[in-house]
N, C-alpha and C positions, 0 to 999 in steps of 0.2 A: 915348565911355564906352567900348565893346571894346576898343580900343587901352589907356585906364586899367587895366581889369580886367586885361588880358594881361600889364601892367608890374608891377602889385602881383601877380599869381600869381607871375612871374620871379625876384623880390626876394624874395618868400616862401622858392621853393624855395631860393635861394641860402642863406639865415638857417639853412633847414635844414639844408644842408648842411654850414656850416659849423661848426652846434653839434655836428654828430653827429663831427666828426673831433675834436672836443675832448675826447671822453669815449675816446679810443683809448688805452690803456694799452700797455707793454712788458712781456713775460715776458722774466724774467730769463735771461743770457746762458749757454749751456750752456759745459762747458768741453773737450770734444773738439775738438784738429785740426780735423774738417771745420766742429762749431759754429765754432771761433776763425776759419776765411776767411769760411763764412757771414756772422758777425756785423758784419766788417770790411766786406765790399760791402754790408750793409745799411744800415750807417751810409754813406758812400757814398753810395748809393743815394738816404735820405732826408737827407741833408745838401743833395745835387743837384736834390731834388725842393721844398726849403722855399726854395732859391736862386731855382728857378725860378718858383713861385707868391707867390714873397712873403709866404706866409702860417706861421705859426708855433703847434703844436695848444698851446703853453704860455705860461709869463709870461717867459722868457728868449728873446733871439733863440738860434738856432741855428750853431752854430760847425761849421767844417770839422775832421774829426778830426786833419788836420795840425795843426793851429792849436791843438789842447783843449793845456793844461797843467795838472794835477794837484797842490796841495798836501795834505801831510797830517802833521800835527803830532801827534806824539806823548809821552808822557808819561816814556816812557823808550826803552830802544834794542832796535833790533829784536833785535839779535846776542845778547841772554839768552839765546835758542833754548828757549822753551817757552809763557812765559805771555800776559798782555795783547797787548802792544803786539808780542811777535814772533806773535799770530793775526793782529792789524789790518793788520801788513804783507804776510803770506803774503794777504791780500782784497787787497791794495793789489797783489802781483804776479800774481794771478788776473785780475783786472782787465786789469793792461797788457795780458797774454799774451792775453785774451778779446779784445780791441778792436785791437789791432797797434798798441802805442802805445811809442814809442821810450825811452831811460831818460830824455834832457833832458826830456822831457815829465813825467816825476813827480819834483817839489821834495818831498824828507821835512827837518823838523826834527825832529832827535831831542834827547830828556831835556832836555825843555819841560816843568817843576816847574808842575802845576796849582794849585800854592798862590802861584806868582809872579806875577803879575799884570801885572808889567813885562816878566819873561821870555815872557811869551803872548802878551802884546800888541806883542812887538818879533818874535816868529815868525811872527804872522801879516801884519803889515806886509811882513816881508821877501817873503811870499811873493806879495803882490800886487803887489808892487815888481818879481818879477821873471818876473810875467805872465799868473799862476794865474789860472785861472775859474772853477773851484772849490775849496775847500779843505775838508777831512774834517779836526774838531779832533776826536781820538778820546776825549777824557778828560772827564768832569762837570766838571772844575772849568774848561773853557775855555767853558765855555755864556757867560758875561757877556759875555764879549769878542770873541763870535761875535755877539752881540745887537747891540752897539753897533760891533762894524767894519760890519756886512751893512746897517746906518743909512748910514755915512758911504762906505760903497764900493757901491752899488747894481748895479753889473755886475757883480759876483761875488759868484756865491755861498756861502756859509756853511752845510754841514752836520757840524750836529752829534751826537756818539754818546753815547747813555745820557740826555742829558736831554730838558728837557719844556717848555721855549720855541722860538721862533719865529716868523717877520711873514707867513707864506703865499705870499710871493715869494723872497727869495733867501736867505733863513734858515730850515734846517728841522731837525728831527731825526729820527734814528732809532735802534731797537735792534728787540730781538725777541722771541720769546716762550720765552725760555732756558727759562720753569719747564717747559714740555715735557718737554725734557731731564730736569731736574731733576727729575722724578716718575720716570722710565724709572730713573735711576742711585739714587732712594731705593728704589728694588723691590731692585736688586743687592744694595745696602749691608745694607738689612733681612731679606735669608735670609742673609747671610753673616755676621751679627753672633753672638758665642757669650754674649757680654755684655750683651746689650741696649741697648745705651751706642753710640749713633753720636756721634762727634764733628764738629763744623764750624767751621773757623777763617773770619771773616766779617771785612769789611774794614770797616762799619757797621754802628752799631746797629739798634733794634727803628724808628729814625725814617727811613730811610734804606729807599725801596718797592722799591727794586732789590736791592738785597740779601737785604731782608725776605720778598719774595715766593718769594724764591730757595729759602730756608732752609724755608719753607712748604710749598713742590712739593714737596722731598725728604723734608721731614718725612712727608708724606702719601702718596707713594710708599713709603715704607717702611712706614707704618702697613695701607695696604692688605693688606701681607702679612705683617706681623708688627706686630699689634697694641700688643703688649708692648715695644716697643724705643721707646725716648727719643732726642731729640738733643740734646748738649748745644751750646751754640754759645759762641764766646768771640771776643771784639770786638778789631781791634787799630785800628780808628779810623784806618787810612791802608791807599789802595788797592795802594801799594805800600811796603813793608815787610818785606825779608826777615828782619830779626834776630829783629822783632815775630811774625811770622808761624811762625817754627820753634817761638818760647818758645809762643804759644796752640797750636802742634799738638803739643809735648810737656807741654803742662798739662792737656791734653783724655787724653792716653793716662795719665798720671797719674789722674787722674780713673775711668778702667777702660774708656775708649772704644776699640773694637777693629775700628772704621775711622772715616777721619779725610776726611771731604769739606772743601768750601773753597770760598768766593768772594775770591779774593784775587790778584796777579801773579802768583808764585815757584809752582815749583815745592817749595817747603819744606817744606811739609806731607806732600806726599809722601815725599820723603825719612826726615822724621821717622817717619811709620808704616812703612819698611822698618827704621830702625835699630833701631824697639824691637817686631818682628816682629808689626806689624798690617797690617791693609788700609787702603788708600785710596781716592777716589775724585779724579782728575784736572780741571783746568776749563780751558778757553780751548782749548787743544791737547792732543794725547792724550800724556797724563803719564807711558805706560808704558817711555817711553826714559829716565826718570829714575827713575824706582821700582820699577823690571820684579819684584821680588820683591813687592810690595807692593796695586801698583794695580789693583782687579777694572773698571774703565770709565772715562771721562773725558769731562765733558759737553763741548762742542766749539762753536764759531761755525764758520762757513765763509763770514764776509767779503767774499769775491769775490761772491754775491749781488748784496748792495746795490752792493759800488761799481762792478761791471759794468752794474748797471740805472739807475744815477744819471749817472755819465759818460755812458753811450750818452744818455740823453735828452737833456745840456746838447749833445749832438755833433746829436742827429734836430734839435731848438727842442722836444722834447715835455716841458719840466720846467714842475711845473705847482707845486713848491714845499710839497706836499702833505708828512705829516710818512711816516715806514716804521715797519712795526712786524710781521716777518715772521716765519716758523716753520716749525716741523717739515716740513708740508708743500711748503715753500718751498724748504728743500733748507741754509734758515740755518741751522739749530740742530740738532744731532744729539748722539748719546752714540756713544765709539769701541767698537768692536768689544769683546766681552764678553772677558776673559781667564778662561785655564785654571782661573785662582782662585777664581773665581764658584763660589758650591753650585750643587749639581746642579738643574736645571728652574729655574736664572734666565732661559733664553733665551729658553722658552717663557712666562716669565712677563710678561717685555721685551715681547716680540711681542705679545702680547693685547693688553697697556695701549698699546703703539704703534697698533696697531689701532683700537681704540676714540679716540686722540688724531685719528687721520689721515684714520677712514671713517665713523667713527659717531657723531660730534658729542662727544665727552667732551674738556669744557676744563678739567678739574684743579681749576678752583674754582668746581663745581658745588653748587648747592643749598645748605644750611644748612651751617658750616661752625662747629663748636666750636672757641673758640681754650682757650688757657693760664690766661685768666683766670676760665674761668667761665662766658664768656659767648659768645654767637655773633653773626657776619656772615653776609648772604648770605640767601635765600628759596626754599623751596621753587619747582624748576619753571626758575628761572632762574638765570643763570650772573653772576660779579661781572666790570664790564667792563674793558678798555684802560685805561680811567682810574683806574679803580678799583685795579687792579693796580698800574699805575706811578707813581701821584700818591697814593693813601691807603691803601695797605696797612701799615698800623703796628700792626700787631696777629700774634702767634704762634701756629701749629696749638697744639692740644691737647698735643700730646708735647714741644714742645720746652723744656727748661730752659737759663735763662741763668746762666754761671756767671763 
């Protein structure tokens, strides 16, 4: 009997240790040279440890760093130099540097239209055939193909940007709390406007929660410092439409908007602002290089934070299939340094709001929120959930006007 109890005790200890190992999470890799070396060393050590023990913390087996291959599907060409694809590719480059991967370990498929199902499938299948272990699909329209191919290729990880579908094993989605940075940018715009009319070029309409959430956060940030301002929205109905974005921005200027913000892929709204002698707020990357005479700041992503973390987890065997939703505190989102064009006091106002978000528990969509149709959402003492923000935010804040 004593022997039986002893065996049961040992078994319980083993199970307990295994359970603890499954809860470990990796911190995002830093981008300093020292951190690059440390990350590479840690990756090698983690892989060796996993091989020696035969146990992985995640749902997919570990893959040695030298054997890893990363695919990325881009809606346009990174050579565009400012917008959405450019920023995602900067993230891929950052991940590659952080983890010490060589060029042959990165497979890029550029200019894959997210409205062409055949092109999307072909690009992803090519990545699989070329030996990719993880494929990052960066555009909303790639989601359904990821879902289908993840079932067909269970040993390949499909990680989809901006969407909402996942299977908990080899298909997840990733995005971030970009609304935090939008709120800060709204403060800069609200303090700068003289007409009290802010323009916003939107890729999609009110039915798209991703775009709508950004508009609302921008509008709320502006309202917090200037309750008299309104945000005028022009929708292009396309994620990438250079001509349509130009026309929408010009229409907003013609309506009297003197700050032009955007959720679209090109810097065209910013160049339109500069050409018309008004100001702007860029998106994705720092667009001050495109319109130095107009841009107050830009809402930016550092996708290397997620890409590094994701690929590292594949290398060390800790990939769990969980969805990712990072924020300002993680370094995933932020705004570019404020330009000299900003109104006096903008830096102080932005710094105060940043502290509220990162240190004091302010979640932007807190409490009761008034909408532009006279109704309200939310409740006192609560905040909207991530699921609400990403999936059911189909209303506009009270100072938003659709044109």
